[in-house]
C-alpha positions, 0 to 999 in steps of 0.5 A: 499459520502465523500472523505475519504469514496471513498478512503477507497473503492478504497483501498479495490478494489486495494487489491482485484485486487492484491489478484486476480492477485496473486491467480487466474491470475498468476498461469495461465499466469506464468509471473513473471512480473505480480508480479510487478503489484501485488506489484503496486496494494498493494502500491495503496491500502496502499496509498488510505488507508493513504489518507482516514485516513488523509482526515478523520482527516482533516475534523475534523481539527485534522491535518494541511494541507499537500501536495498531494505527497506520502512523505508528506502524509507518514510523516503526517501519521507517525507523527500524525496518528500512535501515535494518534491511536496506529497503529502497527509499522509493518504497517509502515515497510510494507509501506516503504518496498513496496515503496522502492521496487517500487522505485528501480524498476523505477531506476533499469538498469537490471531486470529479472525473475528467477523461480517464482521470479522477480529480480530487480538489482540496478546500483551496482548490489544490488538485490531485489526480488519479490516472491509469498510468500512475496506478500502473506504476504504483501497482508495479512498485507495490508488487516489488515491495510485497515480493521483497517483504515476502523474501524477508519474512520467509527466511525463517518460515521453516521454524513456524511449521 
Protein backbone atom coordinates (compact mmCIF):
# COMPACT_ATOMS: atom_id res chain seq x y z
CA UNK A 1 0.00 0.00 0.00
CA UNK A 2 1.23 3.46 -0.86
CA UNK A 3 1.78 6.17 1.72
CA UNK A 4 -1.21 8.24 0.54
CA UNK A 5 -3.50 5.20 0.89
CA UNK A 6 -2.30 4.60 4.45
CA UNK A 7 -2.89 8.28 5.29
CA UNK A 8 -6.49 8.21 4.04
CA UNK A 9 -7.15 5.00 5.99
CA UNK A 10 -5.77 6.66 9.12
CA UNK A 11 -8.00 9.69 8.50
CA UNK A 12 -11.07 7.46 8.29
CA UNK A 13 -10.03 5.69 11.47
CA UNK A 14 -9.55 9.01 13.33
CA UNK A 15 -12.97 10.32 12.33
CA UNK A 16 -14.62 7.04 13.38
CA UNK A 17 -12.92 7.37 16.78
CA UNK A 18 -14.06 10.99 17.13
CA UNK A 19 -17.62 10.08 16.18
CA UNK A 20 -17.69 7.13 18.60
CA UNK A 21 -16.30 9.24 21.43
CA UNK A 22 -18.94 11.92 20.90
CA UNK A 23 -21.96 9.67 20.33
CA UNK A 24 -21.23 6.68 22.57
CA UNK A 25 -18.57 7.49 25.17
CA UNK A 26 -19.44 11.09 26.07
CA UNK A 27 -23.09 10.38 27.06
CA UNK A 28 -21.83 7.69 29.46
CA UNK A 29 -18.98 9.62 31.06
CA UNK A 30 -20.30 13.21 30.82
CA UNK A 31 -16.82 14.70 31.16
CA UNK A 32 -16.47 17.85 28.98
CA UNK A 33 -12.70 17.27 28.76
CA UNK A 34 -13.58 14.38 26.47
CA UNK A 35 -14.83 16.95 23.96
CA UNK A 36 -11.26 18.15 23.57
CA UNK A 37 -10.17 14.61 22.68
CA UNK A 38 -12.90 14.50 20.06
CA UNK A 39 -11.56 17.74 18.60
CA UNK A 40 -8.01 16.36 18.57
CA UNK A 41 -9.19 13.30 16.63
CA UNK A 42 -11.00 15.54 14.16
CA UNK A 43 -7.79 17.51 13.70
CA UNK A 44 -5.80 14.32 13.20
CA UNK A 45 -8.30 13.13 10.58
CA UNK A 46 -7.99 16.44 8.73
CA UNK A 47 -4.19 16.33 8.91
CA UNK A 48 -4.08 12.78 7.57
CA UNK A 49 -6.44 13.71 4.71
CA UNK A 50 -4.26 16.67 3.74
CA UNK A 51 -1.16 14.44 3.93
CA UNK A 52 -2.86 11.88 1.70
CA UNK A 53 -3.67 14.29 -1.12
CA UNK A 54 -0.23 15.93 -0.88
CA UNK A 55 1.55 12.56 -1.03
CA UNK A 56 -0.65 11.57 -3.97
CA UNK A 57 0.23 14.76 -5.83
CA UNK A 58 3.89 14.30 -4.96
CA UNK A 59 3.94 10.84 -6.58
CA UNK A 60 2.81 12.40 -9.85
CA UNK A 61 5.26 15.31 -9.37
CA UNK A 62 2.50 17.93 -9.56
CA UNK A 63 3.72 19.78 -6.46
CA UNK A 64 7.20 20.71 -5.23
CA UNK A 65 8.72 19.18 -2.08
CA UNK A 66 7.32 20.48 1.19
CA UNK A 67 8.25 20.27 4.86
CA UNK A 68 6.48 17.89 7.20
CA UNK A 69 5.11 20.66 9.45
CA UNK A 70 1.37 21.29 9.57
CA UNK A 71 1.74 24.90 8.45
CA UNK A 72 3.83 23.91 5.44
CA UNK A 73 1.32 21.23 4.43
CA UNK A 74 -1.58 23.63 4.91
CA UNK A 75 0.07 26.30 2.74
CA UNK A 76 0.77 23.77 -0.02
CA UNK A 77 -2.80 22.46 0.25
CA UNK A 78 -4.24 25.98 0.13
CA UNK A 79 -2.11 27.19 -2.77
CA UNK A 80 -1.95 24.13 -5.03
CA UNK A 81 -4.62 21.57 -4.19
CA UNK A 82 -7.73 23.63 -3.44
CA UNK A 83 -7.68 25.50 -6.73
CA UNK A 84 -6.67 22.44 -8.81
CA UNK A 85 -9.57 20.32 -7.57
CA UNK A 86 -12.05 23.11 -6.81
CA UNK A 87 -12.43 22.19 -3.16
CA UNK A 88 -14.94 24.17 -1.13
CA UNK A 89 -13.62 27.11 0.92
CA UNK A 90 -15.72 25.77 3.82
CA UNK A 91 -13.17 22.97 4.28
CA UNK A 92 -10.36 25.48 4.71
CA UNK A 93 -12.45 27.36 7.28
CA UNK A 94 -13.01 24.09 9.16
CA UNK A 95 -9.28 23.28 9.14
CA UNK A 96 -8.34 26.74 10.40
CA UNK A 97 -11.05 26.78 13.09
CA UNK A 98 -10.14 23.37 14.53
CA UNK A 99 -6.44 24.16 14.46
CA UNK A 100 -6.96 27.54 16.14
CA UNK A 101 -9.01 26.04 18.98
CA UNK A 102 -6.31 23.46 19.65
CA UNK A 103 -3.59 26.12 19.59
CA UNK A 104 -5.58 28.26 22.02
CA UNK A 105 -5.94 25.22 24.26
CA UNK A 106 -2.16 24.72 24.37
CA UNK A 107 -1.54 28.38 25.24
CA UNK A 108 -4.47 28.91 27.60
CA UNK A 109 -3.83 29.58 31.29
CA UNK A 110 -7.42 28.77 32.29
CA UNK A 111 -9.83 26.08 31.12
CA UNK A 112 -13.05 24.92 32.72
CA UNK A 113 -16.25 23.01 32.10
CA UNK A 114 -19.62 24.70 31.95
CA UNK A 115 -22.73 22.56 31.38
CA UNK A 116 -21.97 20.44 28.29
CA UNK A 117 -19.24 22.75 27.02
CA UNK A 118 -15.50 23.00 27.50
CA UNK A 119 -14.37 26.63 27.80
CA UNK A 120 -10.86 27.79 26.90
CA UNK A 121 -9.75 31.25 28.05
CA UNK A 122 -6.82 33.17 26.62
CA UNK A 123 -4.56 35.42 28.69
CA UNK A 124 -6.81 38.41 28.01
CA UNK A 125 -9.90 36.26 28.83
CA UNK A 126 -11.16 35.89 25.30
CA UNK A 127 -13.16 32.66 25.43
CA UNK A 128 -13.55 29.80 23.00
CA UNK A 129 -16.04 27.07 23.70
CA UNK A 130 -16.20 23.48 22.50
CA UNK A 131 -19.69 21.99 22.59
CA UNK A 132 -21.55 18.96 21.29
CA UNK A 133 -23.49 20.69 18.46
CA UNK A 134 -20.30 22.31 17.14
CA UNK A 135 -18.43 19.01 17.24
CA UNK A 136 -21.25 17.19 15.44
CA UNK A 137 -21.09 19.76 12.63
CA UNK A 138 -17.30 19.49 12.50
CA UNK A 139 -17.46 15.70 12.31
CA UNK A 140 -20.01 15.85 9.48
CA UNK A 141 -17.90 18.35 7.50
CA UNK A 142 -14.74 16.32 8.14
CA UNK A 143 -16.44 13.15 6.88
CA UNK A 144 -17.42 14.97 3.67
CA UNK A 145 -13.85 16.29 3.34
CA UNK A 146 -12.36 12.81 3.81
CA UNK A 147 -14.77 11.32 1.27
CA UNK A 148 -13.90 13.98 -1.28
CA UNK A 149 -10.15 13.48 -0.76
CA UNK A 150 -10.60 9.70 -0.99
CA UNK A 151 -12.41 10.10 -4.32
CA UNK A 152 -9.54 12.21 -5.64
CA UNK A 153 -6.76 9.86 -4.56
CA UNK A 154 -8.59 6.69 -5.63
CA UNK A 155 -8.88 7.75 -9.27
CA UNK A 156 -5.55 6.15 -10.15
CA UNK A 157 -5.50 3.56 -7.37
CA UNK A 158 -5.29 0.73 -9.92
CA UNK A 159 -1.80 1.87 -10.92
CA UNK A 160 -0.42 1.07 -7.47
CA UNK A 161 -1.67 -2.51 -7.14
